[in-house]
Phi, psi and omega in degrees: 000145173245126183241131172232175183224138178275178183300337179270000180087009178281118180288153173225122182244134176230155172285122177256099185267343183243088184231146178210150176275123177269317180207182181301333184239014181221125175248143181246138176237121180289133173273094174264328182212034178293148168221285178294322180300314178300313180299319179296317178299311181296336179273000173102015180298148163280172180222156171227138174248129176241129179211160178240130181282172177297342178263019176062030173262130181260138179225152175228134179239132182235149176170182177288152182227142181234138177266117189240129182244359179200165176096185186304319180293316179296316183293327176297313178302319182296334181286324184252342178291131180307136184296337178287349180258152189288331180052053185296325181194187178225138173266118180261107181264120178273115187291118179242328178219143178230132180235143166243102189065229179273351182278122177278123182267329181206000000 
């Protein structure tokens, strides 16, 4: 799941099915059908990614997020995003905090 917040503080959570690690501190989420999420990112929202591993370990990653429509991050997303999906842009989440449950790992 990808969570952003609007200017009034209302959270918006979406299922993020097209996600990839770009680097040690950047995760990419393909914008295939963003609407509120796109507006929140463009308005300066922070982001949180919540996921569960195949071994049933839950993690949450928090950080600043940037909406990218060109350049290396966008081109990377175009390589792994399924061709049947539009891939309008990519949300680049900069990893600033990592949690496993309530325990902060980074």
